[in-house]
KOLSE-225071 format. One record per residue (C-alpha): residue in one letter; residue number from 1; chain; z, x, y. Coordinates in steps of 0.02 Angstrom, whole numbers, plus 50000, padded with zeros to 5 digits. Example, Ala and Ser with C-alpha at 12.3 -4.5 7.8 and 13.67 -1.06 7.14 Angstrom:
// residues 2
NODE  residu  num  chaine     c3     c1     c2
NODE       A    1       A  50390  50615  49775
NODE       S    2       A  50357  50684  49947
This chain:
// residues 316
NODE  residu  num  chaine     c3     c1     c2
NODE       X    1       A  58103  56124  55268
NODE       X    2       A  57986  55987  55295
NODE       X    3       A  58000  55885  55460
NODE       X    4       A  57916  55734  55489
NODE       X    5       A  57848  55691  55683
NODE       X    6       A  57841  55542  55768
NODE       X    7       A  57718  55537  55903
NODE       X    8       A  57592  55471  56010
NODE       X    9       A  57415  55478  55956
NODE       X   10       A  57365  55678  55925
NODE       X   11       A  57215  55660  56039
NODE       X   12       A  57329  55614  56183
NODE       X   13       A  57429  55776  56179
NODE       X   14       A  57391  55899  56306
NODE       X   15       A  57396  56058  56171
NODE       X   16       A  57451  56187  56283
NODE       X   17       A  57596  56116  56356
NODE       X   18       A  57679  55973  56244
NODE       X   19       A  57847  55999  56196
NODE       X   20       A  57854  55914  56027
NODE       X   21       A  57681  56045  55997
NODE       X   22       A  57781  56178  56036
NODE       X   23       A  57923  56133  55918
NODE       X   24       A  57807  56116  55782
NODE       X   25       A  57719  56287  55828
NODE       X   26       A  57889  56374  55819
NODE       X   27       A  57936  56271  55638
NODE       X   28       A  57746  56331  55579
NODE       X   29       A  57795  56503  55602
NODE       X   30       A  57976  56461  55510
NODE       X   31       A  57850  56407  55378
NODE       X   32       A  57907  56233  55394
NODE       X   33       A  57792  56090  55308
NODE       X   34       A  57760  55990  55458
NODE       X   35       A  57691  55789  55418
NODE       X   36       A  57656  55650  55562
NODE       X   37       A  57637  55473  55578
NODE       X   38       A  57606  55345  55745
NODE       X   39       A  57747  55241  55774
NODE       X   40       A  57677  55102  55672
NODE       X   41       A  57660  55203  55522
NODE       X   42       A  57843  55130  55490
NODE       X   43       A  57855  55000  55375
NODE       X   44       A  57989  54879  55293
NODE       X   45       A  57922  54855  55081
NODE       X   46       A  58030  54723  55051
NODE       X   47       A  58207  54780  55118
NODE       X   48       A  58143  54980  55088
NODE       X   49       A  58092  55077  55233
NODE       X   50       A  57921  55173  55194
NODE       X   51       A  57818  55275  55306
NODE       X   52       A  57636  55331  55294
NODE       X   53       A  57603  55510  55360
NODE       X   54       A  57500  55642  55365
NODE       X   55       A  57520  55849  55325
NODE       X   56       A  57477  55915  55492
NODE       X   57       A  57412  56099  55497
NODE       X   58       A  57396  56240  55655
NODE       X   59       A  57230  56295  55672
NODE       X   60       A  57168  56449  55746
NODE       X   61       A  57085  56330  55901
NODE       X   62       A  57185  56166  55868
NODE       X   63       A  57243  56083  55730
NODE       X   64       A  57201  55973  55578
NODE       X   65       A  57293  55823  55462
NODE       X   66       A  57267  55765  55283
NODE       X   67       A  57248  55584  55220
NODE       X   68       A  57393  55498  55252
NODE       X   69       A  57518  55471  55115
NODE       X   70       A  57668  55345  55078
NODE       X   71       A  57845  55424  55090
NODE       X   72       A  57996  55371  55094
NODE       X   73       A  58094  55427  55275
NODE       X   74       A  58233  55499  55173
NODE       X   75       A  58102  55613  55080
NODE       X   76       A  58089  55733  55252
NODE       X   77       A  58245  55854  55283
NODE       X   78       A  58211  55773  55447
NODE       X   79       A  58120  55639  55573
NODE       X   80       A  58085  55658  55752
NODE       X   81       A  58051  55531  55833
NODE       X   82       A  57954  55602  55991
NODE       X   83       A  57869  55432  56052
NODE       X   84       A  57860  55422  56232
NODE       X   85       A  57911  55252  56328
NODE       X   86       A  57888  55110  56383
NODE       X   87       A  58030  55059  56289
NODE       X   88       A  57947  54900  56240
NODE       X   89       A  57979  54772  56115
NODE       X   90       A  57889  54857  56007
NODE       X   91       A  57986  55046  56028
NODE       X   92       A  58156  54930  56025
NODE       X   93       A  58053  54888  55836
NODE       X   94       A  58056  55053  55779
NODE       X   95       A  58238  55098  55814
NODE       X   96       A  58292  54953  55720
NODE       X   97       A  58171  55021  55574
NODE       X   98       A  58225  55211  55606
NODE       X   99       A  58399  55133  55594
NODE       X  100       A  58343  55075  55408
NODE       X  101       A  58285  55219  55370
NODE       X  102       A  58438  55309  55396
NODE       X  103       A  58542  55194  55336
NODE       X  104       A  58441  55240  55163
NODE       X  105       A  58468  55427  55194
NODE       X  106       A  58345  55478  55305
NODE       X  107       A  58394  55610  55442
NODE       X  108       A  58329  55530  55618
NODE       X  109       A  58332  55621  55778
NODE       X  110       A  58366  55564  55891
NODE       X  111       A  58477  55437  55819
NODE       X  112       A  58395  55249  55844
NODE       X  113       A  58529  55177  55894
NODE       X  114       A  58588  55292  56004
NODE       X  115       A  58387  55283  56081
NODE       X  116       A  58412  55100  56086
NODE       X  117       A  58591  55100  56168
NODE       X  118       A  58548  55238  56288
NODE       X  119       A  58424  55157  56430
NODE       X  120       A  58349  55310  56528
NODE       X  121       A  58402  55227  56684
NODE       X  122       A  58556  55130  56657
NODE       X  123       A  58646  55264  56552
NODE       X  124       A  58688  55362  56702
NODE       X  125       A  58797  55219  56719
NODE       X  126       A  58926  55312  56600
NODE       X  127       A  58930  55433  56714
NODE       X  128       A  58955  55383  56882
NODE       X  129       A  59037  55510  56951
NODE       X  130       A  58904  55618  56956
NODE       X  131       A  58774  55487  57027
NODE       X  132       A  58704  55423  57186
NODE       X  133       A  58738  55269  57237
NODE       X  134       A  58620  55153  57142
NODE       X  135       A  58605  54961  57111
NODE       X  136       A  58522  54875  56966
NODE       X  137       A  58450  54696  56998
NODE       X  138       A  58306  54597  57012
NODE       X  139       A  58336  54506  57171
NODE       X  140       A  58254  54563  57320
NODE       X  141       A  58391  54515  57433
NODE       X  142       A  58516  54640  57361
NODE       X  143       A  58387  54780  57350
NODE       X  144       A  58354  54729  57551
NODE       X  145       A  58538  54761  57566
NODE       X  146       A  58562  54926  57473
NODE       X  147       A  58428  54980  57593
NODE       X  148       A  58506  54937  57755
NODE       X  149       A  58667  55008  57686
NODE       X  150       A  58590  55152  57640
NODE       X  151       A  58419  55159  57755
NODE       X  152       A  58329  55261  57614
NODE       X  153       A  58318  55230  57429
NODE       X  154       A  58238  55249  57308
NODE       X  155       A  58166  55086  57196
NODE       X  156       A  58088  55143  57005
NODE       X  157       A  58084  55025  56811
NODE       X  158       A  58193  55043  56689
NODE       X  159       A  58064  55065  56562
NODE       X  160       A  57946  55198  56646
NODE       X  161       A  57940  55389  56628
NODE       X  162       A  57827  55496  56723
NODE       X  163       A  57862  55441  56886
NODE       X  164       A  57770  55281  56865
NODE       X  165       A  57799  55154  56966
NODE       X  166       A  57961  55249  57087
NODE       X  167       A  57938  55222  57265
NODE       X  168       A  58034  55265  57425
NODE       X  169       A  58092  55110  57532
NODE       X  170       A  58159  55164  57702
NODE       X  171       A  58217  55024  57844
NODE       X  172       A  58051  55066  57933
NODE       X  173       A  57905  55044  57807
NODE       X  174       A  57793  54897  57815
NODE       X  175       A  57757  54874  57629
NODE       X  176       A  57927  54835  57580
NODE       X  177       A  57907  54644  57519
NODE       X  178       A  57756  54689  57432
NODE       X  179       A  57845  54843  57325
NODE       X  180       A  57995  54744  57320
NODE       X  181       A  57865  54607  57237
NODE       X  182       A  57753  54704  57148
NODE       X  183       A  57907  54823  57052
NODE       X  184       A  58024  54651  56999
NODE       X  185       A  57866  54557  56969
NODE       X  186       A  57936  54436  57114
NODE       X  187       A  58138  54437  57030
NODE       X  188       A  58082  54426  56826
NODE       X  189       A  58073  54624  56802
NODE       X  190       A  58249  54714  56835
NODE       X  191       A  58255  54869  56941
NODE       X  192       A  58377  55021  56981
NODE       X  193       A  58393  55062  57158
NODE       X  194       A  58482  55237  57213
NODE       X  195       A  58517  55317  57361
NODE       X  196       A  58369  55433  57417
NODE       X  197       A  58417  55635  57395
NODE       X  198       A  58356  55742  57512
NODE       X  199       A  58353  55874  57389
NODE       X  200       A  58221  55807  57297
NODE       X  201       A  58111  55935  57404
NODE       X  202       A  58205  56059  57291
NODE       X  203       A  58160  56002  57151
NODE       X  204       A  58190  55880  57011
NODE       X  205       A  58298  55977  56902
NODE       X  206       A  58275  55935  56702
NODE       X  207       A  58405  56002  56615
NODE       X  208       A  58371  56018  56423
NODE       X  209       A  58505  55985  56322
NODE       X  210       A  58514  56015  56134
NODE       X  211       A  58646  55955  56003
NODE       X  212       A  58766  55945  56158
NODE       X  213       A  58735  56121  56240
NODE       X  214       A  58636  56143  56386
NODE       X  215       A  58504  56276  56404
NODE       X  216       A  58534  56396  56527
NODE       X  217       A  58385  56365  56643
NODE       X  218       A  58316  56182  56701
NODE       X  219       A  58152  56159  56761
NODE       X  220       A  58138  56135  56941
NODE       X  221       A  57993  56024  56987
NODE       X  222       A  57938  56031  57161
NODE       X  223       A  57864  55870  57226
NODE       X  224       A  57677  55911  57292
NODE       X  225       A  57680  55894  57471
NODE       X  226       A  57673  55735  57538
NODE       X  227       A  57746  55647  57367
NODE       X  228       A  57922  55611  57326
NODE       X  229       A  57907  55619  57157
NODE       X  230       A  57937  55782  57055
NODE       X  231       A  57883  55742  56880
NODE       X  232       A  57755  55837  56820
NODE       X  233       A  57648  55697  56781
NODE       X  234       A  57665  55670  56954
NODE       X  235       A  57572  55831  57030
NODE       X  236       A  57738  55910  57040
NODE       X  237       A  57748  56115  57001
NODE       X  238       A  57896  56159  56867
NODE       X  239       A  57989  56305  56918
NODE       X  240       A  58116  56384  56785
NODE       X  241       A  58297  56430  56878
NODE       X  242       A  58453  56446  56797
NODE       X  243       A  58559  56314  56798
NODE       X  244       A  58687  56319  56937
NODE       X  245       A  58877  56261  56932
NODE       X  246       A  58849  56093  56962
NODE       X  247       A  58723  56088  56856
NODE       X  248       A  58841  56162  56714
NODE       X  249       A  58983  56047  56763
NODE       X  250       A  58866  55883  56739
NODE       X  251       A  58782  55969  56575
NODE       X  252       A  58934  55996  56460
NODE       X  253       A  59022  55862  56505
NODE       X  254       A  58886  55739  56451
NODE       X  255       A  58855  55859  56330
NODE       X  256       A  58996  55840  56227
NODE       X  257       A  58954  55626  56236
NODE       X  258       A  58777  55653  56183
NODE       X  259       A  58845  55765  56042
NODE       X  260       A  58957  55604  55973
NODE       X  261       A  58816  55489  55974
NODE       X  262       A  58685  55564  55877
NODE       X  263       A  58566  55635  56034
NODE       X  264       A  58495  55797  55976
NODE       X  265       A  58353  55801  56101
NODE       X  266       A  58408  55757  56265
NODE       X  267       A  58316  55799  56449
NODE       X  268       A  58467  55750  56587
NODE       X  269       A  58383  55761  56773
NODE       X  270       A  58445  55819  56914
NODE       X  271       A  58423  55816  57109
NODE       X  272       A  58540  55921  57195
NODE       X  273       A  58737  55889  57168
NODE       X  274       A  58685  55721  57056
NODE       X  275       A  58616  55643  56913
NODE       X  276       A  58470  55534  56911
NODE       X  277       A  58423  55493  56702
NODE       X  278       A  58474  55533  56545
NODE       X  279       A  58313  55528  56449
NODE       X  280       A  58310  55523  56251
NODE       X  281       A  58163  55472  56185
NODE       X  282       A  58046  55625  56212
NODE       X  283       A  58114  55747  56353
NODE       X  284       A  57972  55906  56403
NODE       X  285       A  57999  56051  56496
NODE       X  286       A  58009  56165  56331
NODE       X  287       A  57849  56254  56364
NODE       X  288       A  57862  56313  56552
NODE       X  289       A  58034  56359  56513
NODE       X  290       A  57970  56491  56374
NODE       X  291       A  57834  56530  56501
NODE       X  292       A  57939  56575  56643
NODE       X  293       A  58067  56655  56557
NODE       X  294       A  57970  56759  56463
NODE       X  295       A  57985  56944  56539
NODE       X  296       A  58164  56922  56570
NODE       X  297       A  58279  57022  56449
NODE       X  298       A  58344  56864  56380
NODE       X  299       A  58204  56746  56360
NODE       X  300       A  58239  56566  56345
NODE       X  301       A  58167  56506  56176
NODE       X  302       A  58202  56302  56192
NODE       X  303       A  58082  56278  56025
NODE       X  304       A  58171  56408  55936
NODE       X  305       A  58355  56341  55982
NODE       X  306       A  58316  56183  55923
NODE       X  307       A  58257  56208  55773
NODE       X  308       A  58402  56314  55757
NODE       X  309       A  58499  56162  55809
NODE       X  310       A  58422  56057  55655
NODE       X  311       A  58402  56166  55520
NODE       X  312       A  58612  56171  55528
NODE       X  313       A  58608  56007  55536
NODE       X  314       A  58507  56003  55386
NODE       X  315       A  58625  56101  55292
NODE       X  316       A  58794  55991  55350
């Protein structure tokens, strides 16, 4: 198989923990041919989608790439979009270009139209029966009313990742005004407020979904002392743990819809018994789950499961 990965700049990837590289290593073990591109390597020549891509090789210590050549996205058995947020206009344009490529025969994962339509914060509204109380607005007064009702809330932008610009607010916080002014850019940016969930102290669970099915282990990201956010990028500690009955209920229900939408690899975020985010751009956590279950009689191998699913889709 020929696999093309659209990634952030390679020098930004953390080799020992990056999920994209973990998938690529497993693909290399299987003898698959690997190619890499950056976001702006994708372009249109007239109405035809084209992409500049480099052959990618793992070495004993690192990796190397060859000089870029121009291809049709349909030349590959799969094009795997793994560009990190923020989901800005450039990201939006990339989904349009990838959608055109898909119309011209490329197999693109995740489905670019679904990436565009499933905002990672707002998409939880499709499954409101599983979410904590929430509010979506740019209006300071509405957020203050929500805070008065729930006493303890979290506010976050709709386009971030890794816990960036996530704030916890309580009624006695002396910085309410400046936080709301900053995060909403004085009422010009829409944000999400959610009721604070004390279960965050037991971890923000990342449930990895592959072709609509949850892995049997979640990665509970435990906040460091004095921190509200469990994200690994914010200093949280990842602990692999079996899914609870509630985790399975949430993930199997949502998984049916994800599969229908062409969302092959998704990360659900669950705190306690509540769904808080649905990550469709570049979900992580595979490496930690692989390492922490390696000693078990039946270890969990997310990258292998992912590539098995990809192979089945390529043959369909």
